[in-house]
C-alpha positions in Angstrom: 87.6 -61.1 44.3 84.3 -61.0 46.2 81.0 -61.8 44.2 77.9 -59.5 44.9 74.4 -60.7 43.9 72.5 -57.8 42.5 69.4 -59.7 41.4 67.2 -58.9 44.5 68.0 -55.3 44.2 67.2 -55.2 40.6 64.0 -57.0 41.1 62.9 -54.6 43.9 63.8 -51.6 41.6 61.8 -53.1 38.8 58.7 -53.8 41.0 59.0 -50.2 42.4 59.2 -48.8 38.9 56.1 -50.9 37.8 54.3 -49.7 41.0 55.2 -46.1 40.3 54.2 -46.4 36.6 50.8 -47.9 37.7 50.2 -45.2 40.1 51.2 -42.5 37.5 48.8 -44.1 35.0 46.0 -44.2 37.6 46.6 -40.6 38.5 46.6 -39.7 34.8 43.3 -41.6 34.3 41.8 -39.9 37.3 43.0 -36.5 36.1 41.6 -37.1 32.6 38.4 -38.4 34.0 38.0 -35.4 36.3 38.8 -33.1 33.4 36.3 -34.9 31.1 33.6 -34.7 33.8 34.3 -31.0 34.4 34.2 -30.3 30.5 31.0 -32.4 30.3 29.3 -30.5 33.1 30.5 -27.1 31.7 29.2 -28.0 28.3 25.9 -29.2 29.8 25.6 -25.9 31.7 26.3 -23.9 28.5 23.6 -26.0 26.7 21.1 -25.5 29.5 21.9 -21.8 29.5 21.5 -21.6 25.8 18.2 -23.5 25.8 16.9 -21.1 28.5 17.9 -18.2 26.3 16.2 -19.7 23.2 13.1 -20.4 25.3 13.1 -16.7 26.4 13.6 -15.5 22.9 10.8 -17.7 21.6 8.5 -16.3 24.3 9.5 -12.7 23.4 9.1 -13.4 19.6 5.7 -14.7 20.1 4.7 -11.7 22.2 6.1 -9.5 19.5 4.1 -11.4 16.8 0.9 -10.9 18.9 1.8 -7.2 19.0 2.5 -7.0 15.3 -0.8 -8.7 14.6 -2.7 -6.2 16.8 -0.8 -3.3 14.9 -1.8 -4.6 11.5 -5.4 -5.0 12.6 -5.2 -1.4 13.9 -3.8 -0.3 10.6 -6.5 -1.9 8.7 -9.1 -0.3 10.9 -7.3 3.0 10.4 -7.3 2.5 6.7 -11.0 1.8 6.7 -11.7 4.9 8.8 -9.6 7.1 6.6 -11.4 5.7 3.5 -14.8 6.5 5.1 -13.6 9.9 6.1 -12.4 10.6 2.5 -15.9 9.5 1.2 -17.6 11.8 3.6 -15.3 14.7 2.8 -15.8 14.0 -1.0 -19.6 14.0 -0.4 -19.5 17.2 1.5 -17.4 18.9 -1.1 -19.4 17.6 -4.1 -22.8 18.4 -2.4 -22.7 22.1 -3.4 -21.1 21.2 -6.8 -24.1 19.0 -7.6 -26.5 21.8 -6.6 -24.7 24.3 -8.7 -24.4 21.9 -11.7 -28.2 21.2 -11.6 -28.8 24.8 -11.5 -26.5 25.3 -14.5 -28.2 22.5 -16.5 -31.4 24.6 -16.2 -29.8 28.0 -16.9 -27.7 26.9 -19.9 -30.8 25.5 -21.8 -31.6 27.9 -24.6 -35.1 28.6 -25.8 -36.4 26.1 -28.2 -34.6 23.2 -26.6 -35.6 20.9 -23.7 -34.1 17.8 -22.1 -35.7 14.3 -22.0 -33.0 12.4 -20.2 -29.9 13.2 -17.9 -27.4 10.7 -16.7 -24.3 11.1 -14.5 -21.5 8.6 -14.0 -18.8 10.1 -11.8 -17.8 13.4 -13.5 -19.3 12.4 -16.9 -22.7 13.8 -18.0 -24.9 12.4 -20.6 -27.7 14.8 -21.8 -30.4 13.8 -24.3 -33.2 16.0 -25.6 -35.2 17.7 -28.4 -34.5 21.0 -30.2 -36.2 23.1 -32.6 -33.1 23.1 -34.9 -29.4 22.1 -34.8 -28.4 25.8 -34.2 -30.2 25.4 -30.8 -28.1 22.4 -29.9 -24.9 24.3 -30.9 -26.1 27.2 -28.7 -26.5 24.8 -25.8 -23.1 23.4 -26.3 -21.6 26.9 -26.2 -23.5 27.7 -23.0 -22.1 24.5 -21.5 -18.5 25.5 -22.3 -19.1 28.9 -20.9 -20.6 27.5 -17.7 -18.5 27.5 -14.5 -19.8 24.1 -13.4 -19.8 22.2 -16.7 -17.6 21.9 -19.7 -16.2 19.8 -22.5 -19.4 19.5 -24.4 -19.2 16.8 -27.1 -22.1 16.0 -29.5 -22.6 12.2 -29.8 -25.8 11.9 -31.8 -28.1 14.2 -33.5 -31.0 13.4 -35.8 -32.5 16.0 -38.1 -36.1 17.0 -37.5 -37.1 16.0 -41.0 -36.2 12.4 -40.1 -37.5 12.2 -36.6 -41.2 12.6 -37.5 -41.6 14.9 -34.4 -40.7 18.2 -36.1 -37.8 18.4 -33.6 -34.1 17.4 -33.8 -33.2 14.6 -31.5 -29.7 14.8 -29.8 -27.4 13.2 -27.2 -24.3 15.0 -26.0 -21.8 14.4 -23.3 -20.1 16.9 -20.9 -17.9 16.9 -17.8 -18.8 18.2 -14.4 -16.3 20.8 -13.5 -15.7 23.6 -10.9 -14.5 27.3 -11.2 -11.2 26.3 -9.5 -10.5 23.6 -12.1 -11.4 25.9 -15.0 -9.1 28.6 -13.7 -6.3 26.0 -13.4 -6.9 24.9 -17.0 -6.9 28.4 -18.3 -3.5 29.0 -16.5 -2.1 25.9 -18.0 -3.2 26.9 -21.5 -1.6 30.4 -21.0 1.7 28.8 -19.9 1.6 26.5 -23.0 1.0 29.5 -25.2 4.0 31.4 -23.6 6.2 28.4 -24.2 5.3 28.2 -27.7 5.9 31.9 -28.3 9.2 31.6 -26.4 10.4 28.8 -28.8 9.5 30.9 -31.8 
């Protein structure tokens, strides 16, 4: 039987397999490296793109902040102008009311009574004076209630003429500045309340 030596052939096959394996490993490393590099560059590109977007958004936000600040300043200016306009309108409306009220103060004073002091704070009026008798003060209060431009007379202080040493009664009363329109509204409200009370009965 003939003997065949297979060792050289096996050694050659083993070396070929090792070489093929080394080439395969090298190719795998190259592929992995190329893929890693591509992923790295792709991620860097995405990051750069996102950073540029963020930068753009910050720029736009700062521009919007400036616009909002200007709008707030304009709103403050508008509010101040509206407040001034309201004051001017109030003064224009109240100007004839003051004239009417001063006229009413004079016309409502009965004979035998005179004023020594007059104060106004907003719509509140404080009237001080002298009268020949308490009845004159009562008549003055009735005249105020009947007036179109004054109302809600309320006696605060009255000193009898026997105690003042002047032969006259000293008095202080308060009232409210009103207008014919407000008085009409109050009358209507009172009528409605009376009707409701009658309806309940």
